[in-house]
C-alpha positions as MATLAB code, in Angstrom:
seq = 'MGFDEWSTGKKVAVILIIVIAIFCVVGAITFVFVANQVTNEIGNANITIGGNNSTTSTISIPPGEYNINIETENSWTSYITTDGRYSQNSGSGSQEINLGTINNYASITINQQGSGTTHVIVTDKDGKTITEGRTSTDYGSVYMLLRVK';
ca = [
     -29.632   69.514  -16.655;
     -30.992   71.661  -19.510;
     -31.392   70.683  -23.133;
     -28.245   72.671  -24.006;
     -26.184   70.452  -21.718;
     -27.272   67.204  -23.412;
     -24.904   65.403  -25.725;
     -25.503   65.595  -29.448;
     -26.526   61.918  -29.478;
     -29.248   62.488  -26.868;
     -30.547   65.541  -28.734;
     -30.709   63.638  -32.020;
     -32.430   60.673  -30.335;
     -35.090   62.885  -28.708;
     -35.722   64.801  -31.926;
     -35.911   61.536  -33.879;
     -38.427   60.084  -31.405;
     -40.570   63.227  -31.677;
     -40.461   63.132  -35.497;
     -41.395   59.425  -35.557;
     -44.271   60.061  -33.138;
     -45.570   62.855  -35.380;
     -45.372   60.585  -38.441;
     -47.249   57.838  -36.560;
     -50.034   60.221  -35.557;
     -50.330   61.625  -39.088;
     -50.337   58.086  -40.517;
     -53.040   56.936  -38.104;
     -55.222   59.946  -38.911;
     -54.726   59.374  -42.642;
     -55.607   55.677  -42.308;
     -58.814   56.461  -40.400;
     -59.773   59.108  -42.955;
     -59.178   56.808  -45.941;
     -61.005   53.876  -44.302;
     -63.963   56.149  -43.562;
     -64.013   57.470  -47.134;
     -63.916   53.938  -48.575;
     -66.777   52.852  -46.316;
     -68.805   55.929  -47.328;
     -68.157   55.346  -51.031;
     -69.193   51.706  -50.775;
     -72.361   52.801  -49.013;
     -73.128   55.330  -51.752;
     -72.121   53.157  -54.695;
     -74.538   51.640  -57.124;
     -72.309   48.802  -58.231;
     -73.070   46.341  -60.980;
     -70.394   43.783  -61.683;
     -70.849   41.208  -64.366;
     -68.864   38.745  -66.340;
     -69.082   35.557  -68.299;
     -70.865   32.732  -66.518;
     -71.728   34.899  -63.512;
     -74.614   36.405  -61.609;
     -74.534   39.619  -59.616;
     -76.690   41.317  -57.033;
     -76.555   44.402  -54.856;
     -78.988   44.529  -51.964;
     -79.651   46.780  -48.980;
     -79.906   45.005  -45.638;
     -80.408   45.971  -41.997;
     -77.364   45.558  -39.731;
     -77.177   42.085  -38.236;
     -75.771   38.568  -38.423;
     -75.711   36.767  -41.772;
     -74.609   33.447  -43.279;
     -73.827   32.165  -46.759;
     -74.993   28.726  -47.868;
     -73.046   27.326  -50.818;
     -74.914   24.471  -52.502;
     -72.787   22.590  -55.020;
     -71.012   19.353  -55.829;
     -68.004   21.294  -57.135;
     -64.876   22.803  -55.675;
     -65.154   26.520  -54.952;
     -63.246   29.475  -53.537;
     -64.813   32.373  -51.640;
     -63.453   35.905  -51.272;
     -65.375   37.841  -48.622;
     -64.860   41.298  -47.150;
     -67.140   42.232  -44.251;
     -66.792   45.770  -42.855;
     -63.142   45.817  -43.929;
     -62.284   42.302  -42.660;
     -61.116   40.037  -45.490;
     -61.341   36.261  -45.555;
     -60.696   33.640  -48.178;
     -62.012   30.090  -47.985;
     -62.075   27.132  -50.301;
     -63.873   23.857  -50.217;
     -65.674   21.189  -52.128;
     -69.366   20.490  -51.942;
     -72.016   22.327  -49.972;
     -71.004   24.412  -46.981;
     -72.240   27.231  -44.742;
     -70.034   30.258  -44.032;
     -70.815   32.581  -41.127;
     -70.372   36.233  -42.151;
     -70.751   37.435  -38.575;
     -72.322   40.810  -37.871;
     -72.488   43.201  -40.822;
     -72.594   46.876  -39.804;
     -71.670   48.584  -43.111;
     -71.197   46.218  -46.042;
     -70.166   42.760  -47.201;
     -68.612   42.009  -50.574;
     -68.923   38.354  -51.571;
     -67.381   36.477  -54.501;
     -67.813   32.727  -54.933;
     -65.839   31.143  -57.797;
     -66.937   27.682  -58.889;
     -64.283   25.309  -60.188;
     -65.861   22.540  -62.204;
     -68.808   21.517  -64.338;
     -72.377   22.245  -63.383;
     -73.768   25.106  -61.327;
     -73.360   26.468  -57.812;
     -76.199   28.020  -55.807;
     -75.260   30.708  -53.247;
     -77.837   31.809  -50.660;
     -77.431   34.607  -48.096;
     -79.572   34.136  -44.987;
     -80.106   36.145  -41.827;
     -79.566   34.729  -38.330;
     -83.092   33.248  -38.403;
     -82.452   31.379  -41.659;
     -84.588   33.706  -43.806;
     -83.295   34.016  -47.380;
     -82.050   37.556  -48.089;
     -80.715   37.070  -51.628;
     -79.369   34.302  -53.801;
     -77.334   33.763  -56.929;
     -76.388   30.873  -59.157;
     -73.532   30.305  -61.549;
     -75.031   30.146  -65.007;
     -72.648   27.533  -66.366;
     -69.391   25.674  -65.732;
     -66.601   27.551  -63.918;
     -68.844   30.502  -63.103;
     -68.882   33.079  -60.324;
     -71.427   34.711  -58.047;
     -70.835   38.309  -56.941;
     -72.865   39.988  -54.180;
     -72.671   43.330  -52.428;
     -74.696   43.656  -49.228;
     -75.018   47.261  -48.049;
     -76.451   48.207  -44.684;
     -79.206   50.787  -45.146;
];
């Protein structure tokens, strides 16, 4: 049974499946390209972010496992992106957050909600302090960008 003998419905269905498959492949290639470009730009960026009541830091790190220690008596919210994986946490009081393995970058924002200050410490898997930041006043934020060198 040749293609000419197929019903119009079958022909349209096959052509539609082929077109959708092509769009999926093009979309996947585009997504990979854009994700790669974003990762490259983050790696090349010299970013300084600042604001009222905040501290910022950008630091180069070797690939590996890292943790964040939040030392505070206040409520807080964290916004963390590690190699494209986003997570949001909130809590009250001191807490440790495992960043997992960082292969390219980690973007960290800790927003303090309340009076006083919050101390944020990034440590490696052995507990060695890599960098730290502190809110300068009430309701402050700490921003950090860790880039793998």
